[in-house]
N, CA, C and O of each residue as an XYZ file, in Angstrom:
308
protein
N      16.709     -3.038    -25.556
C      16.438     -4.165    -24.709
C      15.029     -4.677    -24.988
O      14.061     -3.919    -24.911
N      14.917     -5.953    -25.309
C      13.611     -6.548    -25.560
C      12.922     -6.900    -24.257
O      13.543     -7.393    -23.314
N      11.625     -6.636    -24.226
C      10.820     -7.044    -23.082
C      10.266     -8.426    -23.363
O       9.649     -8.651    -24.403
N      10.481     -9.343    -22.449
C       9.981    -10.700    -22.582
C       8.785    -10.840    -21.649
O       8.821    -10.358    -20.517
N       7.737    -11.490    -22.114
C       6.546    -11.695    -21.300
C       6.943    -12.417    -20.016
O       7.489    -13.519    -20.062
N       6.667    -11.793    -18.869
C       7.060    -12.395    -17.604
C       5.903    -12.536    -16.611
O       6.131    -12.810    -15.432
N       4.655    -12.349    -17.082
C       3.488    -12.578    -16.231
C       2.479    -13.426    -16.996
O       2.402    -13.372    -18.223
N       1.712    -14.207    -16.249
C       0.718    -15.072    -16.882
C      -0.623    -14.342    -17.008
O      -0.723    -13.151    -16.712
N      -1.643    -15.069    -17.449
C      -2.961    -14.473    -17.690
C      -3.568    -13.920    -16.399
O      -4.197    -12.862    -16.417
N      -3.385    -14.622    -15.289
C      -3.931    -14.148    -14.016
C      -3.269    -12.839    -13.597
O      -3.953    -11.916    -13.155
N      -1.959    -12.750    -13.729
C      -1.243    -11.519    -13.400
C      -1.659    -10.363    -14.291
O      -1.771     -9.224    -13.837
N      -1.884    -10.662    -15.551
C      -2.326     -9.619    -16.476
C      -3.700     -9.097    -16.088
O      -3.948     -7.891    -16.123
N      -4.593    -10.012    -15.716
C      -5.943     -9.624    -15.328
C      -5.927     -8.771    -14.066
O      -6.626     -7.761    -13.990
N      -5.138     -9.168    -13.081
C      -5.030     -8.401    -11.836
C      -4.467     -7.012    -12.113
O      -4.975     -6.030    -11.570
N      -3.447     -6.904    -12.930
C      -2.862     -5.598    -13.242
C      -3.848     -4.720    -14.006
O      -3.897     -3.509    -13.790
N      -4.631     -5.322    -14.894
C      -5.607     -4.547    -15.653
C      -6.675     -3.956    -14.727
O      -6.976     -2.766    -14.807
N      -7.241     -4.782    -13.857
C      -8.285     -4.284    -12.955
C      -7.728     -3.331    -11.901
O      -8.420     -2.402    -11.484
N      -6.498     -3.548    -11.471
C      -5.854     -2.603    -10.560
C      -5.702     -1.246    -11.237
O      -5.913     -0.206    -10.612
N      -5.338     -1.260    -12.506
C      -5.213     -0.014    -13.266
C      -6.534      0.714    -13.393
O      -6.599      1.933    -13.239
N      -7.585     -0.036    -13.673
C      -8.919      0.578    -13.778
C      -9.317      1.217    -12.454
O      -9.796      2.351    -12.427
N      -9.118      0.488    -11.354
C      -9.476      1.022    -10.035
C      -8.643      2.252     -9.679
O      -9.169      3.202     -9.100
N      -7.360      2.247    -10.015
C      -6.502      3.397     -9.721
C      -6.949      4.626    -10.507
O      -7.010      5.726     -9.958
N      -7.258      4.446    -11.773
C      -7.718      5.570    -12.596
C      -9.068      6.078    -12.096
O      -9.286      7.286    -12.008
N      -9.965      5.164    -11.773
C     -11.272      5.555    -11.233
C     -11.096      6.328     -9.930
O     -11.749      7.351     -9.719
N     -10.216      5.842     -9.056
C      -9.954      6.540     -7.797
C      -9.365      7.920     -8.019
O      -9.725      8.869     -7.324
N      -8.459      8.039     -8.984
C      -7.867      9.335     -9.299
C      -8.897     10.336     -9.788
O      -8.886     11.499     -9.386
N      -9.787      9.880    -10.657
C     -10.835     10.774    -11.147
C     -11.832     11.130    -10.046
O     -12.349     12.247    -10.018
N     -12.102     10.200     -9.150
C     -13.000     10.475     -8.032
C     -12.413     11.557     -7.133
O     -13.119     12.481     -6.730
N     -11.130     11.447     -6.818
C     -10.478     12.471     -5.993
C     -10.439     13.805     -6.735
O     -10.603     14.861     -6.123
N     -10.222     13.764     -8.051
C     -10.222     15.000     -8.849
C     -11.581     15.688     -8.787
O     -11.653     16.913     -8.691
N     -12.642     14.916     -8.841
C     -13.990     15.497     -8.743
C     -14.187     16.147     -7.380
O     -14.762     17.231     -7.281
N     -13.706     15.477     -6.322
C     -13.823     16.049     -4.977
C     -13.022     17.343     -4.848
O     -13.422     18.247     -4.113
N     -11.905     17.440     -5.550
C     -11.120     18.679     -5.548
C     -11.878     19.786     -6.259
O     -11.940     20.916     -5.774
N     -12.461     19.456     -7.424
C     -13.201     20.462     -8.194
C     -14.413     20.964     -7.414
O     -14.756     22.144     -7.482
N     -15.054     20.070     -6.678
C     -16.228     20.451     -5.881
C     -15.844     21.245     -4.632
O     -16.715     21.811     -3.972
N     -14.557     21.293     -4.301
C     -14.100     22.048     -3.145
C     -14.107     21.261     -1.849
O     -13.908     21.837     -0.779
N     -14.332     19.960     -1.921
C     -14.358     19.128     -0.717
C     -12.942     18.849     -0.229
O     -12.701     18.814      0.978
N     -12.009     18.653     -1.146
C     -10.607     18.424     -0.808
C      -9.771     19.576     -1.346
O     -10.137     20.194     -2.345
N      -8.652     19.868     -0.692
C      -7.786     20.950     -1.173
C      -6.856     20.419     -2.264
O      -6.314     19.320     -2.149
N      -6.682     21.191     -3.293
C      -5.868     20.744     -4.423
C      -4.391     20.657     -4.078
O      -3.672     19.855     -4.675
N      -3.913     21.466     -3.121
C      -2.493     21.416     -2.775
C      -2.125     20.062     -2.175
O      -1.050     19.522     -2.435
N      -3.016     19.537     -1.388
C      -2.736     18.286     -0.690
C      -2.944     17.069     -1.580
O      -2.136     16.140     -1.551
N      -3.984     17.057     -2.348
C      -4.379     15.855     -3.072
C      -4.057     15.871     -4.562
O      -4.269     14.866     -5.241
N      -3.560     16.967     -5.077
C      -3.265     17.061     -6.510
C      -2.250     16.040     -6.985
O      -2.426     15.441     -8.046
N      -1.192     15.832     -6.218
C      -0.166     14.864     -6.612
C      -0.708     13.442     -6.532
O      -0.284     12.577     -7.300
N      -1.630     13.192     -5.622
C      -2.248     11.874     -5.506
C      -3.086     11.571     -6.750
O      -3.083     10.444     -7.244
N      -3.789     12.561     -7.243
C      -4.590     12.388     -8.457
C      -3.686     12.039     -9.631
O      -3.944     11.076    -10.354
N      -2.641     12.808     -9.818
C      -1.728     12.562    -10.935
C      -1.065     11.196    -10.812
O      -1.003     10.448    -11.788
N      -0.574     10.869     -9.635
C       0.074      9.579     -9.419
C      -0.853      8.407     -9.630
O      -0.455      7.386    -10.190
N      -2.084      8.547     -9.187
C      -3.058      7.470     -9.341
C      -3.405      7.233    -10.806
O      -3.475      6.088    -11.251
N      -3.617      8.291    -11.540
C      -3.991      8.151    -12.950
C      -2.812      7.633    -13.778
O      -2.986      6.741    -14.608
N      -1.631      8.179    -13.561
C      -0.447      7.726    -14.306
C      -0.098      6.288    -13.919
O       0.205      5.465    -14.784
N      -0.140      5.989    -12.628
C       0.152      4.630    -12.166
C      -0.849      3.616    -12.694
O      -0.476      2.506    -13.072
N      -2.116      3.997    -12.718
C      -3.146      3.113    -13.259
C      -2.957      2.856    -14.743
O      -3.125      1.732    -15.216
N      -2.608      3.901    -15.471
C      -2.359      3.733    -16.903
C      -1.148      2.833    -17.139
O      -1.154      2.006    -18.051
N      -0.109      2.994    -16.319
C       1.074      2.151    -16.453
C       0.740      0.692    -16.139
O       1.223     -0.216    -16.815
N      -0.076      0.470    -15.126
C      -0.485     -0.887    -14.771
C      -1.273     -1.537    -15.909
O      -1.087     -2.719    -16.198
N      -2.141     -0.775    -16.545
C      -2.905     -1.306    -17.676
C      -1.977     -1.586    -18.860
O      -2.189     -2.556    -19.588
N      -0.962     -0.760    -19.061
C       0.009     -1.010    -20.119
C       0.785     -2.295    -19.848
O       1.021     -3.090    -20.758
N       1.184     -2.492    -18.577
C       1.870     -3.732    -18.214
C       0.992     -4.947    -18.514
O       1.480     -5.960    -19.014
N      -0.281     -4.847    -18.212
C      -1.206     -5.951    -18.483
C      -1.281     -6.231    -19.977
O      -1.285     -7.388    -20.396
N      -1.341     -5.195    -20.762
C      -1.437     -5.374    -22.220
C      -0.168     -6.002    -22.793
O      -0.230     -6.865    -23.668
N       0.983     -5.556    -22.288
C       2.263     -6.060    -22.788
C       2.628     -7.418    -22.208
O       3.421     -8.150    -22.800
N       2.055     -7.765    -21.046
C       2.421     -9.012    -20.385
C       3.789     -8.941    -19.743
O       4.473     -9.952    -19.589
N       4.176     -7.742    -19.374
C       5.513     -7.511    -18.828
C       5.391     -6.702    -17.552
O       4.685     -5.694    -17.520
N       6.074     -7.132    -16.498
C       6.024     -6.449    -15.208
C       7.400     -5.884    -14.886
O       8.389     -6.618    -14.889
N       7.470     -4.606    -14.612
C       8.747     -3.961    -14.325
C       9.349     -4.496    -13.028
O      10.569     -4.624    -12.924
N       8.521     -4.808    -12.049
C       9.026     -5.325    -10.773
C       9.680     -6.690    -10.976
O      10.749     -6.960    -10.428
N       9.038     -7.541    -11.760
C       9.627     -8.852    -12.056
C      10.885     -8.725    -12.916
O      11.822     -9.509    -12.772
N      10.900     -7.752    -13.793
C      12.079     -7.538    -14.630
C      13.284     -7.120    -13.793
O      14.426     -7.366    -14.181
N      13.035     -6.489    -12.643
C      14.109     -6.118    -11.738
C      14.581     -7.278    -10.871
O      15.533     -7.133    -10.104
N      13.920     -8.431    -10.989
C      14.348     -9.616    -10.263
C      13.593     -9.873     -8.966
O      13.932    -10.797     -8.227
N      12.580     -9.071     -8.683
C      11.785     -9.255     -7.472
C      10.663    -10.241     -7.788
O       9.920    -10.054     -8.751
N      10.541    -11.280     -6.984
C       9.498    -12.287     -7.187
C       8.176    -11.764     -6.631
O       8.116    -11.306     -5.490
N       7.131    -11.831     -7.428
C       5.795    -11.433     -6.997
C       4.891    -12.656     -6.995
O       5.131    -13.595     -7.753
N       3.858    -12.665     -6.162
C       3.004    -13.855     -6.072
C       2.137    -14.081     -7.303
O       1.665    -15.199     -7.506
N       1.910    -13.071     -8.129
C       1.061    -13.260     -9.308
C       1.893    -13.268    -10.565
O       1.354    -13.416    -11.662
């Protein structure tokens, strides 16, 4: 199945910066876990989800393709 570009430049920019913020947030929480401020059992999945989700968002920005739009859901950007 070919992916067709379904987001414009503004949508790509928003997804790219959202990805950066998600990855930054994931690493920040990871640092707090390593320092012992947060418990790893509770926040470990949040770190993984944030970093993977951020990377996926940046990939969407690079490809110009949004999985949500491909499923037929209209998004404002």
